[in-house]
N, C-alpha and C positions, 0 to 999 in steps of 0.2 A: 440593193437598196441605194437610192440616190441620196445626196446630201439633204434634200428637202424632206425625205422620208425619215431620216435619222432623228430620233427624239432629242438629241443634244444633251450635253452635260449642263447641269444647272447648279447654281448655288455656291454658296460660301459667303461669309461676311468676314471682312478683315477691318480692324480699326486701329489707328495710331492716335495716341493721346499724349500731348506734351503738357506738362504742368510742373512748374518749378524747374529744377535742373534734371528732370528725368523724362524719358519718353517710354511709353509702354505700347507694344504692338500685340494685339490679341486676335486670334482667328478661331473659328469654329472647326469642327472635325467632320462635317457631313459632306459626302460626295453622292450626288444623285444622278441617275440616268433616267430621263423622262420623269415618271412619277414614282420611281423606285429608288429607295436609299440603298446604295451599293456598299457604302462604308460609313461608319459613324466616328471613326477615330483617326482620320487623316491629320497629318501635321503640316499645316500650311503657313506656319511662321517659323523662320529659321534664323539662326545666328551665323553670320559669316565672319571670317577673320583674315581677310587677304592682307598680307604685308604687316600683320600685327595690329591692324586697326579694326575694332569691332564695328560691325554693321548688322542691324536687324532688318530682315525683309519678310513681308507677308505677301501672299499671292492669291489672286482669284482668277478663275478661268480654267482652261485645260491644264492638267497637271504636267504632262510632258512638255507643253509649251512653256509653262512657268519654270520648269527645271532648266530648260534651254536658256531662258532669259536670266535666271540666277547665275548660271555658269558664265554667261557673257558679262553680267554685271561684275562678277568676281574678277574676271580678266581685266575689265576696265579699271577696277579699283586697284589691282596689282600694278597697272601701268601708271596710275595717278594716285599714289598712296596718300590717304588722309584727305582726299578731295572728292567727297561724295557728290557735290553738285556737278563737277566736271565729268565724273564717271557716268552720272545719270544722264546728262545731256548727250554724251557720246553714245551711250546705249540707245537712247531714244532716237538719235539721228540714224544709227545703223538700222534700228527696228523699222523706221519709216522708209528707208531707201533700199535696203537689201531685199531682193525678191523672195528669198527663202524666209527671212524673218517677218516679212509683211503678212504672211499667212498665219502667224502665231496669234492665238486668241487667249490673252491673259492680261492682267494688270498687276502692278506691283506697288506696294507701299514700302519705302525704305527710309531708314534713319541711322544716323551715327550718334545720336543723343543730342546733337546740336541742331542739325537740319532734319526736316521731315518732308518727304516728297511722295507724290503719286506719279508713277511713270506709266504712260499709255503707248499703244501701238500707233497712235496718230501723231507721234512725235512730241507729245506733251510731257513736260516735267513741271508739275504743279506743286507749289508750296501753299498748302491750305491755310485759310484764315482761322483764327481762334485756336491754332495748335491742334486741330483735330482733322484727321484724314480717314475716310472710310470708302471701301470699294466692295463690289460683289452684290449679289441679289438682295441682301439685307442691309447694304451699306447706308442707304438713306435713312433707314429706321435707326440704325446705330448712331449715325451722325446727329440726327435730331435729338436723340436721347442724351448723348454726350454733351451736346451744346447746352441742353437744359441743366446739366449737372456741373459743368466746368467751373463755375464760380462758387460752388459749394466748398465745404471743408474737406471733401473727399480727395484723396491723392489720385494720381494718374491711373494707377492700377485699379482702384475701386471704381473710378469713372468708367474705365474700359470694360470691366467685368459687368457692371450694371447695364451699360449700354448694350453689350452683347446679349445679356439675358433678355432685355426688352426686344431686341431684334429677333432672337430665337423664338420668342412668343408670337411674333407677327409673321415672320418669313418661313414658309414651309421648307425652304432649301437651306435652312440654318439650324444647327442644333446647339446645345449648351455644353458640349464637350470641347473645352477651350485649351488652346496652347497659348501661353502668355510669355513674352520675353520683355525684360526691362533693360534699359540702357541709360546711363547718366552722362551728362556733359562735363 
């Protein structure tokens, strides 16, 4: 089977919502291979604690690739305690320039409760506008929904949960089985 014949892994929606002094990262649990749901309870949002500094990370893309990136991020955070921006830039730089890492197919949303970033394999470390970051196949649906609710009376978790519900109703690669992590600044 050649790479072009392989149906490919699809799916996931991860959203990060900052409102007030908290950030919530939520992710669905669906893993699909082609048109088949392989697992509905995957945990794609994780809490990291390198050097005693809490960081929440959510990933979309290949699971093995994402775990590799999370391990690298943890190492960068241990080398630069409490400096999420610096660790994220160092990870993105390695990801873009290292021949092994260049092949990794995943994206990350990371937060320490103060900063919120999207990290990509193109070397991007993006701080999204409006305090909302979204990635994955349903990311644009969740982003639009959250943007529509961010100025409401809902807290960050309620915005994230409702945005994920909307995304799961639209994107066939996203389900409503959520993992939600909250972190405050």
